[in-house]
CHARMM internal coordinates of N, CA and C (Angstrom, degrees):
IC EDIT
DIST 1 N 1 CA 1.4855
DIST 1 CA 1 C 1.4883
ANGL 1 N 1 CA 1 C 109.61
DIST 1 C 2 N 1.3123
ANGL 1 CA 1 C 2 N 117.12
DIHE 1 N 1 CA 1 C 2 N 138.64
DIST 2 N 2 CA 1.4750
ANGL 1 C 2 N 2 CA 120.78
DIHE 1 CA 1 C 2 N 2 CA -174.33
DIST 2 CA 2 C 1.5702
ANGL 2 N 2 CA 2 C 110.66
DIHE 1 C 2 N 2 CA 2 C -61.89
DIST 2 C 3 N 1.3139
ANGL 2 CA 2 C 3 N 118.70
DIHE 2 N 2 CA 2 C 3 N -47.22
DIST 3 N 3 CA 1.4344
ANGL 2 C 3 N 3 CA 123.52
DIHE 2 CA 2 C 3 N 3 CA -176.27
DIST 3 CA 3 C 1.5237
ANGL 3 N 3 CA 3 C 113.35
DIHE 2 C 3 N 3 CA 3 C -58.64
DIST 3 C 4 N 1.3006
ANGL 3 CA 3 C 4 N 119.54
DIHE 3 N 3 CA 3 C 4 N -34.10
DIST 4 N 4 CA 1.4675
ANGL 3 C 4 N 4 CA 123.45
DIHE 3 CA 3 C 4 N 4 CA -178.73
DIST 4 CA 4 C 1.4984
ANGL 4 N 4 CA 4 C 113.68
DIHE 3 C 4 N 4 CA 4 C -83.54
DIST 4 C 5 N 1.2829
ANGL 4 CA 4 C 5 N 117.45
DIHE 4 N 4 CA 4 C 5 N -19.65
DIST 5 N 5 CA 1.4784
ANGL 4 C 5 N 5 CA 118.70
DIHE 4 CA 4 C 5 N 5 CA -174.20
DIST 5 CA 5 C 1.5421
ANGL 5 N 5 CA 5 C 113.79
DIHE 4 C 5 N 5 CA 5 C -106.97
DIST 5 C 6 N 1.2904
ANGL 5 CA 5 C 6 N 119.08
DIHE 5 N 5 CA 5 C 6 N -19.26
DIST 6 N 6 CA 1.4388
ANGL 5 C 6 N 6 CA 123.71
DIHE 5 CA 5 C 6 N 6 CA -176.46
DIST 6 CA 6 C 1.5235
ANGL 6 N 6 CA 6 C 111.61
DIHE 5 C 6 N 6 CA 6 C -123.49
DIST 6 C 7 N 1.3228
ANGL 6 CA 6 C 7 N 114.66
DIHE 6 N 6 CA 6 C 7 N 146.04
DIST 7 N 7 CA 1.4736
ANGL 6 C 7 N 7 CA 123.89
DIHE 6 CA 6 C 7 N 7 CA -175.13
DIST 7 CA 7 C 1.4643
ANGL 7 N 7 CA 7 C 109.43
DIHE 6 C 7 N 7 CA 7 C -127.19
DIST 7 C 8 N 1.3947
ANGL 7 CA 7 C 8 N 116.71
DIHE 7 N 7 CA 7 C 8 N 134.05
DIST 8 N 8 CA 1.4261
ANGL 7 C 8 N 8 CA 120.36
DIHE 7 CA 7 C 8 N 8 CA 175.49
DIST 8 CA 8 C 1.5179
ANGL 8 N 8 CA 8 C 109.67
DIHE 7 C 8 N 8 CA 8 C -71.75
DIST 8 C 9 N 1.3440
ANGL 8 CA 8 C 9 N 116.50
DIHE 8 N 8 CA 8 C 9 N 123.93
DIST 9 N 9 CA 1.4523
ANGL 8 C 9 N 9 CA 120.51
DIHE 8 CA 8 C 9 N 9 CA 177.95
DIST 9 CA 9 C 1.4649
ANGL 9 N 9 CA 9 C 115.70
DIHE 8 C 9 N 9 CA 9 C -113.94
DIST 9 C 10 N 1.3405
ANGL 9 CA 9 C 10 N 117.39
DIHE 9 N 9 CA 9 C 10 N -7.06
DIST 10 N 10 CA 1.4762
ANGL 9 C 10 N 10 CA 118.87
DIHE 9 CA 9 C 10 N 10 CA 178.71
DIST 10 CA 10 C 1.4977
ANGL 10 N 10 CA 10 C 108.83
DIHE 9 C 10 N 10 CA 10 C -163.17
DIST 10 C 11 N 1.3167
ANGL 10 CA 10 C 11 N 116.27
DIHE 10 N 10 CA 10 C 11 N 147.89
DIST 11 N 11 CA 1.4856
ANGL 10 C 11 N 11 CA 125.04
DIHE 10 CA 10 C 11 N 11 CA 172.57
DIST 11 CA 11 C 1.5593
ANGL 11 N 11 CA 11 C 106.45
DIHE 10 C 11 N 11 CA 11 C -139.24
DIST 11 C 12 N 1.2849
ANGL 11 CA 11 C 12 N 117.38
DIHE 11 N 11 CA 11 C 12 N 129.10
DIST 12 N 12 CA 1.4422
ANGL 11 C 12 N 12 CA 120.47
DIHE 11 CA 11 C 12 N 12 CA 177.38
DIST 12 CA 12 C 1.5237
ANGL 12 N 12 CA 12 C 113.71
DIHE 11 C 12 N 12 CA 12 C -175.86
DIST 12 C 13 N 1.2989
ANGL 12 CA 12 C 13 N 112.88
DIHE 12 N 12 CA 12 C 13 N -172.54
DIST 13 N 13 CA 1.4840
ANGL 12 C 13 N 13 CA 118.63
DIHE 12 CA 12 C 13 N 13 CA -176.99
DIST 13 CA 13 C 1.5137
ANGL 13 N 13 CA 13 C 113.17
DIHE 12 C 13 N 13 CA 13 C -71.47
DIST 13 C 14 N 1.2979
ANGL 13 CA 13 C 14 N 113.27
DIHE 13 N 13 CA 13 C 14 N 174.90
DIST 14 N 14 CA 1.5057
ANGL 13 C 14 N 14 CA 118.39
DIHE 13 CA 13 C 14 N 14 CA 179.92
DIST 14 CA 14 C 1.5096
ANGL 14 N 14 CA 14 C 115.34
DIHE 13 C 14 N 14 CA 14 C -55.40
DIST 14 C 15 N 1.3609
ANGL 14 CA 14 C 15 N 115.37
DIHE 14 N 14 CA 14 C 15 N -49.88
DIST 15 N 15 CA 1.4625
ANGL 14 C 15 N 15 CA 119.81
DIHE 14 CA 14 C 15 N 15 CA -178.43
DIST 15 CA 15 C 1.4994
ANGL 15 N 15 CA 15 C 114.45
DIHE 14 C 15 N 15 CA 15 C -61.08
DIST 15 C 16 N 1.4177
ANGL 15 CA 15 C 16 N 115.43
DIHE 15 N 15 CA 15 C 16 N -49.52
DIST 16 N 16 CA 1.4267
ANGL 15 C 16 N 16 CA 119.24
DIHE 15 CA 15 C 16 N 16 CA 178.77
DIST 16 CA 16 C 1.5122
ANGL 16 N 16 CA 16 C 113.28
DIHE 15 C 16 N 16 CA 16 C -62.11
DIST 16 C 17 N 1.3476
ANGL 16 CA 16 C 17 N 113.69
DIHE 16 N 16 CA 16 C 17 N -43.00
DIST 17 N 17 CA 1.4657
ANGL 16 C 17 N 17 CA 118.07
DIHE 16 CA 16 C 17 N 17 CA -178.81
DIST 17 CA 17 C 1.5100
ANGL 17 N 17 CA 17 C 112.17
DIHE 16 C 17 N 17 CA 17 C -62.82
DIST 17 C 18 N 1.3437
ANGL 17 CA 17 C 18 N 116.07
DIHE 17 N 17 CA 17 C 18 N -39.06
DIST 18 N 18 CA 1.4892
ANGL 17 C 18 N 18 CA 117.91
DIHE 17 CA 17 C 18 N 18 CA 177.40
DIST 18 CA 18 C 1.5039
ANGL 18 N 18 CA 18 C 112.06
DIHE 17 C 18 N 18 CA 18 C -62.38
DIST 18 C 19 N 1.3153
ANGL 18 CA 18 C 19 N 115.19
DIHE 18 N 18 CA 18 C 19 N -40.25
DIST 19 N 19 CA 1.5188
ANGL 18 C 19 N 19 CA 118.03
DIHE 18 CA 18 C 19 N 19 CA 175.04
DIST 19 CA 19 C 1.5120
ANGL 19 N 19 CA 19 C 112.63
DIHE 18 C 19 N 19 CA 19 C -59.36
DIST 19 C 20 N 1.3152
ANGL 19 CA 19 C 20 N 115.57
DIHE 19 N 19 CA 19 C 20 N -43.94
DIST 20 N 20 CA 1.4574
ANGL 19 C 20 N 20 CA 120.71
DIHE 19 CA 19 C 20 N 20 CA -179.29
DIST 20 CA 20 C 1.5434
ANGL 20 N 20 CA 20 C 110.50
DIHE 19 C 20 N 20 CA 20 C -65.46
DIST 20 C 21 N 1.3525
ANGL 20 CA 20 C 21 N 116.30
DIHE 20 N 20 CA 20 C 21 N -44.83
DIST 21 N 21 CA 1.4493
ANGL 20 C 21 N 21 CA 120.96
DIHE 20 CA 20 C 21 N 21 CA 177.01
DIST 21 CA 21 C 1.4939
ANGL 21 N 21 CA 21 C 112.91
DIHE 20 C 21 N 21 CA 21 C -56.85
DIST 21 C 22 N 1.3486
ANGL 21 CA 21 C 22 N 114.79
DIHE 21 N 21 CA 21 C 22 N -50.90
DIST 22 N 22 CA 1.4582
ANGL 21 C 22 N 22 CA 119.17
DIHE 21 CA 21 C 22 N 22 CA 176.35
DIST 22 CA 22 C 1.5211
ANGL 22 N 22 CA 22 C 114.31
DIHE 21 C 22 N 22 CA 22 C -53.26
DIST 22 C 23 N 1.3323
ANGL 22 CA 22 C 23 N 115.31
DIHE 22 N 22 CA 22 C 23 N -47.59
DIST 23 N 23 CA 1.4670
ANGL 22 C 23 N 23 CA 119.98
DIHE 22 CA 22 C 23 N 23 CA -177.34
DIST 23 CA 23 C 1.5343
ANGL 23 N 23 CA 23 C 111.45
DIHE 22 C 23 N 23 CA 23 C -65.09
DIST 23 C 24 N 1.3418
ANGL 23 CA 23 C 24 N 114.62
DIHE 23 N 23 CA 23 C 24 N -39.44
DIST 24 N 24 CA 1.4466
ANGL 23 C 24 N 24 CA 118.88
DIHE 23 CA 23 C 24 N 24 CA 178.51
DIST 24 CA 24 C 1.5257
ANGL 24 N 24 CA 24 C 113.35
DIHE 23 C 24 N 24 CA 24 C -63.26
DIST 24 C 25 N 1.3981
ANGL 24 CA 24 C 25 N 113.25
DIHE 24 N 24 CA 24 C 25 N -45.87
DIST 25 N 25 CA 1.4428
ANGL 24 C 25 N 25 CA 119.46
DIHE 24 CA 24 C 25 N 25 CA -179.71
DIST 25 CA 25 C 1.5541
ANGL 25 N 25 CA 25 C 111.78
DIHE 24 C 25 N 25 CA 25 C -65.79
DIST 25 C 26 N 1.2995
ANGL 25 CA 25 C 26 N 117.33
DIHE 25 N 25 CA 25 C 26 N -34.62
DIST 26 N 26 CA 1.4818
ANGL 25 C 26 N 26 CA 119.63
DIHE 25 CA 25 C 26 N 26 CA 177.34
DIST 26 CA 26 C 1.5606
ANGL 26 N 26 CA 26 C 109.89
DIHE 25 C 26 N 26 CA 26 C -67.00
DIST 26 C 27 N 1.3475
ANGL 26 CA 26 C 27 N 117.11
DIHE 26 N 26 CA 26 C 27 N -22.48
DIST 27 N 27 CA 1.4496
ANGL 26 C 27 N 27 CA 118.95
DIHE 26 CA 26 C 27 N 27 CA 177.94
DIST 27 CA 27 C 1.4950
ANGL 27 N 27 CA 27 C 110.91
DIHE 26 C 27 N 27 CA 27 C -93.42
DIST 27 C 28 N 1.3051
ANGL 27 CA 27 C 28 N 121.20
DIHE 27 N 27 CA 27 C 28 N 5.22
DIST 28 N 28 CA 1.4319
ANGL 27 C 28 N 28 CA 125.98
DIHE 27 CA 27 C 28 N 28 CA 178.54
DIST 28 CA 28 C 1.5364
ANGL 28 N 28 CA 28 C 113.68
DIHE 27 C 28 N 28 CA 28 C 85.53
DIST 28 C 29 N 1.3046
ANGL 28 CA 28 C 29 N 117.57
DIHE 28 N 28 CA 28 C 29 N 17.17
DIST 29 N 29 CA 1.4376
ANGL 28 C 29 N 29 CA 120.95
DIHE 28 CA 28 C 29 N 29 CA 179.05
DIST 29 CA 29 C 1.5583
ANGL 29 N 29 CA 29 C 107.07
DIHE 28 C 29 N 29 CA 29 C -103.91
DIST 29 C 30 N 1.3290
ANGL 29 CA 29 C 30 N 115.16
DIHE 29 N 29 CA 29 C 30 N 127.53
DIST 30 N 30 CA 1.4757
ANGL 29 C 30 N 30 CA 120.67
DIHE 29 CA 29 C 30 N 30 CA 179.20
DIST 30 CA 30 C 1.5596
ANGL 30 N 30 CA 30 C 108.08
DIHE 29 C 30 N 30 CA 30 C -98.07
DIST 30 C 31 N 1.3566
ANGL 30 CA 30 C 31 N 117.61
DIHE 30 N 30 CA 30 C 31 N 99.67
DIST 31 N 31 CA 1.4436
ANGL 30 C 31 N 31 CA 119.88
DIHE 30 CA 30 C 31 N 31 CA 177.99
DIST 31 CA 31 C 1.5682
ANGL 31 N 31 CA 31 C 114.32
DIHE 30 C 31 N 31 CA 31 C -75.26
DIST 31 C 32 N 1.2814
ANGL 31 CA 31 C 32 N 113.62
DIHE 31 N 31 CA 31 C 32 N 154.98
DIST 32 N 32 CA 1.4535
ANGL 31 C 32 N 32 CA 119.88
DIHE 31 CA 31 C 32 N 32 CA 170.66
DIST 32 CA 32 C 1.5285
ANGL 32 N 32 CA 32 C 106.90
DIHE 31 C 32 N 32 CA 32 C -105.20
DIST 32 C 33 N 1.3590
ANGL 32 CA 32 C 33 N 118.52
DIHE 32 N 32 CA 32 C 33 N 130.51
DIST 33 N 33 CA 1.4239
ANGL 32 C 33 N 33 CA 123.06
DIHE 32 CA 32 C 33 N 33 CA -174.98
DIST 33 CA 33 C 1.5162
ANGL 33 N 33 CA 33 C 110.16
DIHE 32 C 33 N 33 CA 33 C -112.16
DIST 33 C 34 N 1.2715
ANGL 33 CA 33 C 34 N 113.91
DIHE 33 N 33 CA 33 C 34 N 129.57
DIST 34 N 34 CA 1.5131
ANGL 33 C 34 N 34 CA 118.72
DIHE 33 CA 33 C 34 N 34 CA 178.07
DIST 34 CA 34 C 1.5660
ANGL 34 N 34 CA 34 C 108.48
DIHE 33 C 34 N 34 CA 34 C -116.59
DIST 34 C 35 N 1.3196
ANGL 34 CA 34 C 35 N 114.16
DIHE 34 N 34 CA 34 C 35 N 126.35
DIST 35 N 35 CA 1.4241
ANGL 34 C 35 N 35 CA 118.98
DIHE 34 CA 34 C 35 N 35 CA 177.32
DIST 35 CA 35 C 1.4969
ANGL 35 N 35 CA 35 C 107.28
DIHE 34 C 35 N 35 CA 35 C -88.46
DIST 35 C 36 N 1.3567
ANGL 35 CA 35 C 36 N 118.98
DIHE 35 N 35 CA 35 C 36 N 108.24
DIST 36 N 36 CA 1.4605
ANGL 35 C 36 N 36 CA 124.21
DIHE 35 CA 35 C 36 N 36 CA -176.21
DIST 36 CA 36 C 1.5067
ANGL 36 N 36 CA 36 C 113.74
DIHE 35 C 36 N 36 CA 36 C -79.13
DIST 36 C 37 N 1.2722
ANGL 36 CA 36 C 37 N 116.67
DIHE 36 N 36 CA 36 C 37 N -7.93
DIST 37 N 37 CA 1.4997
ANGL 36 C 37 N 37 CA 118.80
DIHE 36 CA 36 C 37 N 37 CA -176.62
DIST 37 CA 37 C 1.5165
ANGL 37 N 37 CA 37 C 112.12
DIHE 36 C 37 N 37 CA 37 C -78.63
DIST 37 C 38 N 1.2788
ANGL 37 CA 37 C 38 N 118.29
DIHE 37 N 37 CA 37 C 38 N -17.24
DIST 38 N 38 CA 1.5104
ANGL 37 C 38 N 38 CA 119.46
DIHE 37 CA 37 C 38 N 38 CA -175.71
DIST 38 CA 38 C 1.5409
ANGL 38 N 38 CA 38 C 108.86
DIHE 37 C 38 N 38 CA 38 C -64.80
DIST 38 C 39 N 1.2793
ANGL 38 CA 38 C 39 N 115.25
DIHE 38 N 38 CA 38 C 39 N 129.34
DIST 39 N 39 CA 1.4419
ANGL 38 C 39 N 39 CA 124.09
DIHE 38 CA 38 C 39 N 39 CA 178.19
DIST 39 CA 39 C 1.5199
ANGL 39 N 39 CA 39 C 111.57
DIHE 38 C 39 N 39 CA 39 C 89.68
DIST 39 C 40 N 1.3165
ANGL 39 CA 39 C 40 N 119.92
DIHE 39 N 39 CA 39 C 40 N 0.19
DIST 40 N 40 CA 1.4788
ANGL 39 C 40 N 40 CA 119.56
DIHE 39 CA 39 C 40 N 40 CA 175.77
DIST 40 CA 40 C 1.5369
ANGL 40 N 40 CA 40 C 110.03
DIHE 39 C 40 N 40 CA 40 C -74.96
DIST 40 C 41 N 1.3276
ANGL 40 CA 40 C 41 N 114.54
DIHE 40 N 40 CA 40 C 41 N 141.78
DIST 41 N 41 CA 1.4487
ANGL 40 C 41 N 41 CA 120.53
DIHE 40 CA 40 C 41 N 41 CA -177.99
DIST 41 CA 41 C 1.5509
ANGL 41 N 41 CA 41 C 107.27
DIHE 40 C 41 N 41 CA 41 C -51.19
DIST 41 C 42 N 1.3213
ANGL 41 CA 41 C 42 N 113.75
DIHE 41 N 41 CA 41 C 42 N 143.67
DIST 42 N 42 CA 1.4867
ANGL 41 C 42 N 42 CA 120.04
DIHE 41 CA 41 C 42 N 42 CA -179.80
DIST 42 CA 42 C 1.5510
ANGL 42 N 42 CA 42 C 113.30
DIHE 41 C 42 N 42 CA 42 C -56.44
DIST 42 C 43 N 1.3010
ANGL 42 CA 42 C 43 N 117.50
DIHE 42 N 42 CA 42 C 43 N -33.84
DIST 43 N 43 CA 1.4416
ANGL 42 C 43 N 43 CA 122.94
DIHE 42 CA 42 C 43 N 43 CA -177.95
DIST 43 CA 43 C 1.5253
ANGL 43 N 43 CA 43 C 111.20
DIHE 42 C 43 N 43 CA 43 C -67.33
DIST 43 C 44 N 1.3102
ANGL 43 CA 43 C 44 N 115.76
DIHE 43 N 43 CA 43 C 44 N -24.34
DIST 44 N 44 CA 1.5317
ANGL 43 C 44 N 44 CA 120.89
DIHE 43 CA 43 C 44 N 44 CA -178.29
DIST 44 CA 44 C 1.4950
ANGL 44 N 44 CA 44 C 109.52
DIHE 43 C 44 N 44 CA 44 C -101.28
DIST 44 C 45 N 1.3302
ANGL 44 CA 44 C 45 N 117.97
DIHE 44 N 44 CA 44 C 45 N -9.33
DIST 45 N 45 CA 1.4762
ANGL 44 C 45 N 45 CA 119.91
DIHE 44 CA 44 C 45 N 45 CA -171.98
DIST 45 CA 45 C 1.5381
ANGL 45 N 45 CA 45 C 112.33
DIHE 44 C 45 N 45 CA 45 C -59.99
DIST 45 C 46 N 1.2781
ANGL 45 CA 45 C 46 N 120.75
DIHE 45 N 45 CA 45 C 46 N -32.49
DIST 46 N 46 CA 1.5026
ANGL 45 C 46 N 46 CA 120.23
DIHE 45 CA 45 C 46 N 46 CA -177.99
DIST 46 CA 46 C 1.5122
ANGL 46 N 46 CA 46 C 110.21
DIHE 45 C 46 N 46 CA 46 C -68.03
DIST 46 C 47 N 1.3211
ANGL 46 CA 46 C 47 N 120.45
DIHE 46 N 46 CA 46 C 47 N -26.42
DIST 47 N 47 CA 1.4501
ANGL 46 C 47 N 47 CA 121.49
DIHE 46 CA 46 C 47 N 47 CA -177.38
DIST 47 CA 47 C 1.5285
ANGL 47 N 47 CA 47 C 109.57
DIHE 46 C 47 N 47 CA 47 C -82.42
DIST 47 C 48 N 1.3405
ANGL 47 CA 47 C 48 N 118.69
DIHE 47 N 47 CA 47 C 48 N -30.37
DIST 48 N 48 CA 1.4472
ANGL 47 C 48 N 48 CA 122.25
DIHE 47 CA 47 C 48 N 48 CA -171.83
DIST 48 CA 48 C 1.4951
ANGL 48 N 48 CA 48 C 114.82
DIHE 47 C 48 N 48 CA 48 C -124.18
DIST 48 C 49 N 1.2959
ANGL 48 CA 48 C 49 N 117.46
DIHE 48 N 48 CA 48 C 49 N 16.18
DIST 49 N 49 CA 1.5228
ANGL 48 C 49 N 49 CA 117.44
DIHE 48 CA 48 C 49 N 49 CA -168.21
DIST 49 CA 49 C 1.5418
ANGL 49 N 49 CA 49 C 112.37
DIHE 48 C 49 N 49 CA 49 C -65.62
DIST 49 C 50 N 1.3051
ANGL 49 CA 49 C 50 N 119.72
DIHE 49 N 49 CA 49 C 50 N -22.77
DIST 50 N 50 CA 1.4400
ANGL 49 C 50 N 50 CA 119.33
DIHE 49 CA 49 C 50 N 50 CA -177.73
DIST 50 CA 50 C 1.5228
ANGL 50 N 50 CA 50 C 112.29
DIHE 49 C 50 N 50 CA 50 C -115.89
DIST 50 C 51 N 1.2712
ANGL 50 CA 50 C 51 N 118.23
DIHE 50 N 50 CA 50 C 51 N 22.59
DIST 51 N 51 CA 1.4858
ANGL 50 C 51 N 51 CA 122.37
DIHE 50 CA 50 C 51 N 51 CA 179.17
DIST 51 CA 51 C 1.5083
ANGL 51 N 51 CA 51 C 108.61
DIHE 50 C 51 N 51 CA 51 C -70.83
DIST 51 C 52 N 1.3137
ANGL 51 CA 51 C 52 N 116.80
DIHE 51 N 51 CA 51 C 52 N 127.42
DIST 52 N 52 CA 1.5247
ANGL 51 C 52 N 52 CA 120.43
DIHE 51 CA 51 C 52 N 52 CA 178.71
DIST 52 CA 52 C 1.4703
ANGL 52 N 52 CA 52 C 110.40
DIHE 51 C 52 N 52 CA 52 C -131.14
DIST 52 C 53 N 1.3284
ANGL 52 CA 52 C 53 N 115.59
DIHE 52 N 52 CA 52 C 53 N 151.64
DIST 53 N 53 CA 1.4518
ANGL 52 C 53 N 53 CA 122.55
DIHE 52 CA 52 C 53 N 53 CA 172.00
DIST 53 CA 53 C 1.5677
ANGL 53 N 53 CA 53 C 106.68
DIHE 52 C 53 N 53 CA 53 C -113.80
DIST 53 C 54 N 1.3321
ANGL 53 CA 53 C 54 N 113.94
DIHE 53 N 53 CA 53 C 54 N 141.71
DIST 54 N 54 CA 1.4995
ANGL 53 C 54 N 54 CA 117.31
DIHE 53 CA 53 C 54 N 54 CA 178.67
DIST 54 CA 54 C 1.4872
ANGL 54 N 54 CA 54 C 107.80
DIHE 53 C 54 N 54 CA 54 C -119.40
DIST 54 C 55 N 1.3078
ANGL 54 CA 54 C 55 N 114.73
DIHE 54 N 54 CA 54 C 55 N 131.40
DIST 55 N 55 CA 1.4646
ANGL 54 C 55 N 55 CA 122.58
DIHE 54 CA 54 C 55 N 55 CA -179.54
DIST 55 CA 55 C 1.5331
ANGL 55 N 55 CA 55 C 109.15
DIHE 54 C 55 N 55 CA 55 C -121.88
DIST 55 C 56 N 1.3737
ANGL 55 CA 55 C 56 N 113.79
DIHE 55 N 55 CA 55 C 56 N 145.79
DIST 56 N 56 CA 1.4364
ANGL 55 C 56 N 56 CA 118.67
DIHE 55 CA 55 C 56 N 56 CA 173.80
DIST 56 CA 56 C 1.5362
ANGL 56 N 56 CA 56 C 108.26
DIHE 55 C 56 N 56 CA 56 C -131.93
DIST 56 C 57 N 1.3260
ANGL 56 CA 56 C 57 N 114.32
DIHE 56 N 56 CA 56 C 57 N 166.42
DIST 57 N 57 CA 1.4525
ANGL 56 C 57 N 57 CA 121.11
DIHE 56 CA 56 C 57 N 57 CA -177.19
DIST 57 CA 57 C 1.5912
ANGL 57 N 57 CA 57 C 105.68
DIHE 56 C 57 N 57 CA 57 C -66.36
DIST 57 C 58 N 1.2991
ANGL 57 CA 57 C 58 N 115.93
DIHE 57 N 57 CA 57 C 58 N 145.34
DIST 58 N 58 CA 1.4510
ANGL 57 C 58 N 58 CA 121.16
DIHE 57 CA 57 C 58 N 58 CA -176.10
DIST 58 CA 58 C 1.5242
ANGL 58 N 58 CA 58 C 113.33
DIHE 57 C 58 N 58 CA 58 C -56.71
DIST 58 C 59 N 1.3149
ANGL 58 CA 58 C 59 N 118.71
DIHE 58 N 58 CA 58 C 59 N -27.96
DIST 59 N 59 CA 1.4410
ANGL 58 C 59 N 59 CA 121.72
DIHE 58 CA 58 C 59 N 59 CA 179.53
DIST 59 CA 59 C 1.5502
ANGL 59 N 59 CA 59 C 111.79
DIHE 58 C 59 N 59 CA 59 C -76.37
DIST 59 C 60 N 1.3283
ANGL 59 CA 59 C 60 N 116.09
DIHE 59 N 59 CA 59 C 60 N -10.06
DIST 60 N 60 CA 1.4491
ANGL 59 C 60 N 60 CA 119.41
DIHE 59 CA 59 C 60 N 60 CA -178.28
DIST 60 CA 60 C 1.5612
ANGL 60 N 60 CA 60 C 114.31
DIHE 59 C 60 N 60 CA 60 C -111.76
DIST 60 C 61 N 1.2551
ANGL 60 CA 60 C 61 N 117.48
DIHE 60 N 60 CA 60 C 61 N 8.38
DIST 61 N 61 CA 1.4973
ANGL 60 C 61 N 61 CA 124.82
DIHE 60 CA 60 C 61 N 61 CA -173.06
DIST 61 CA 61 C 1.5049
ANGL 61 N 61 CA 61 C 110.43
DIHE 60 C 61 N 61 CA 61 C -60.18
DIST 61 C 62 N 1.3854
ANGL 61 CA 61 C 62 N 119.14
DIHE 61 N 61 CA 61 C 62 N -48.79
DIST 62 N 62 CA 1.4427
ANGL 61 C 62 N 62 CA 122.65
DIHE 61 CA 61 C 62 N 62 CA -176.32
DIST 62 CA 62 C 1.4608
ANGL 62 N 62 CA 62 C 109.49
DIHE 61 C 62 N 62 CA 62 C -65.04
DIST 62 C 63 N 1.2765
ANGL 62 CA 62 C 63 N 120.51
DIHE 62 N 62 CA 62 C 63 N -45.32
DIST 63 N 63 CA 1.4958
ANGL 62 C 63 N 63 CA 122.40
DIHE 62 CA 62 C 63 N 63 CA -179.69
DIST 63 CA 63 C 1.5203
ANGL 63 N 63 CA 63 C 110.54
DIHE 62 C 63 N 63 CA 63 C -65.14
DIST 63 C 64 N 1.3207
ANGL 63 CA 63 C 64 N 115.35
DIHE 63 N 63 CA 63 C 64 N -41.64
DIST 64 N 64 CA 1.4858
ANGL 63 C 64 N 64 CA 117.96
DIHE 63 CA 63 C 64 N 64 CA -177.23
DIST 64 CA 64 C 1.5450
ANGL 64 N 64 CA 64 C 110.01
DIHE 63 C 64 N 64 CA 64 C -69.57
DIST 64 C 65 N 1.3297
ANGL 64 CA 64 C 65 N 119.62
DIHE 64 N 64 CA 64 C 65 N -35.08
DIST 65 N 65 CA 1.4567
ANGL 64 C 65 N 65 CA 123.35
DIHE 64 CA 64 C 65 N 65 CA 179.64
DIST 65 CA 65 C 1.5118
ANGL 65 N 65 CA 65 C 108.26
DIHE 64 C 65 N 65 CA 65 C -65.79
DIST 65 C 66 N 1.3059
ANGL 65 CA 65 C 66 N 116.96
DIHE 65 N 65 CA 65 C 66 N -41.01
DIST 66 N 66 CA 1.4392
ANGL 65 C 66 N 66 CA 120.17
DIHE 65 CA 65 C 66 N 66 CA 177.25
DIST 66 CA 66 C 1.4839
ANGL 66 N 66 CA 66 C 112.75
DIHE 65 C 66 N 66 CA 66 C -63.39
DIST 66 C 67 N 1.2577
ANGL 66 CA 66 C 67 N 119.10
DIHE 66 N 66 CA 66 C 67 N -40.32
DIST 67 N 67 CA 1.4547
ANGL 66 C 67 N 67 CA 126.75
DIHE 66 CA 66 C 67 N 67 CA 179.24
DIST 67 CA 67 C 1.5747
ANGL 67 N 67 CA 67 C 109.08
DIHE 66 C 67 N 67 CA 67 C -65.18
DIST 67 C 68 N 1.2908
ANGL 67 CA 67 C 68 N 115.47
DIHE 67 N 67 CA 67 C 68 N -44.26
DIST 68 N 68 CA 1.4525
ANGL 67 C 68 N 68 CA 120.22
DIHE 67 CA 67 C 68 N 68 CA -178.65
DIST 68 CA 68 C 1.5445
ANGL 68 N 68 CA 68 C 110.03
DIHE 67 C 68 N 68 CA 68 C -66.68
DIST 68 C 69 N 1.3573
ANGL 68 CA 68 C 69 N 117.06
DIHE 68 N 68 CA 68 C 69 N -42.17
DIST 69 N 69 CA 1.4581
ANGL 68 C 69 N 69 CA 119.95
DIHE 68 CA 68 C 69 N 69 CA 175.64
DIST 69 CA 69 C 1.5105
ANGL 69 N 69 CA 69 C 112.37
DIHE 68 C 69 N 69 CA 69 C -57.94
DIST 69 C 70 N 1.3599
ANGL 69 CA 69 C 70 N 114.45
DIHE 69 N 69 CA 69 C 70 N -38.18
DIST 70 N 70 CA 1.4620
ANGL 69 C 70 N 70 CA 118.81
DIHE 69 CA 69 C 70 N 70 CA 179.70
DIST 70 CA 70 C 1.5625
ANGL 70 N 70 CA 70 C 112.79
DIHE 69 C 70 N 70 CA 70 C -72.09
DIST 70 C 71 N 1.3448
ANGL 70 CA 70 C 71 N 113.14
DIHE 70 N 70 CA 70 C 71 N -23.24
DIST 71 N 71 CA 1.4955
ANGL 70 C 71 N 71 CA 117.33
DIHE 70 CA 70 C 71 N 71 CA -179.68
DIST 71 CA 71 C 1.5376
ANGL 71 N 71 CA 71 C 108.06
DIHE 70 C 71 N 71 CA 71 C -76.53
DIST 71 C 72 N 1.2893
ANGL 71 CA 71 C 72 N 118.79
DIHE 71 N 71 CA 71 C 72 N -31.61
DIST 72 N 72 CA 1.4872
ANGL 71 C 72 N 72 CA 122.92
DIHE 71 CA 71 C 72 N 72 CA -177.08
DIST 72 CA 72 C 1.5032
ANGL 72 N 72 CA 72 C 108.53
DIHE 71 C 72 N 72 CA 72 C -125.46
DIST 72 C 73 N 1.3058
ANGL 72 CA 72 C 73 N 122.20
DIHE 72 N 72 CA 72 C 73 N 74.81
DIST 73 N 73 CA 1.4457
ANGL 72 C 73 N 73 CA 122.43
DIHE 72 CA 72 C 73 N 73 CA 179.79
DIST 73 CA 73 C 1.4789
ANGL 73 N 73 CA 73 C 110.77
DIHE 72 C 73 N 73 CA 73 C -65.97
DIST 73 C 74 N 1.3476
ANGL 73 CA 73 C 74 N 115.38
DIHE 73 N 73 CA 73 C 74 N 142.09
DIST 74 N 74 CA 1.4869
ANGL 73 C 74 N 74 CA 120.15
DIHE 73 CA 73 C 74 N 74 CA -175.68
DIST 74 CA 74 C 1.5442
ANGL 74 N 74 CA 74 C 107.01
DIHE 73 C 74 N 74 CA 74 C -76.77
DIST 74 C 75 N 1.3071
ANGL 74 CA 74 C 75 N 115.20
DIHE 74 N 74 CA 74 C 75 N 143.08
DIST 75 N 75 CA 1.4609
ANGL 74 C 75 N 75 CA 123.14
DIHE 74 CA 74 C 75 N 75 CA 175.64
DIST 75 CA 75 C 1.4851
ANGL 75 N 75 CA 75 C 108.95
DIHE 74 C 75 N 75 CA 75 C -80.04
DIST 75 C 76 N 1.3289
ANGL 75 CA 75 C 76 N 115.57
DIHE 75 N 75 CA 75 C 76 N 138.45
DIST 76 N 76 CA 1.4976
ANGL 75 C 76 N 76 CA 118.38
DIHE 75 CA 75 C 76 N 76 CA 174.46
DIST 76 CA 76 C 1.4449
ANGL 76 N 76 CA 76 C 114.91
DIHE 75 C 76 N 76 CA 76 C -89.57
END
COOR INIT
IC SEED 1 N 1 CA 1 C
IC BUILD
């Protein structure tokens, strides 16, 4: 079952999600990408048209989280 094997590790816009996907794939992790904008009212589509969620297998969550944190370092 999808819900029990995969965990959401990131949600963001098209550009940020593409960076995350590329970094995960370079590390040998195959993410699953869900476009959450499908079905959103047309009036709201411009605000959320590129919102994506990224999921990885539960055995890869720690590695994926570390990669994502490295993709977006926190400003001090």
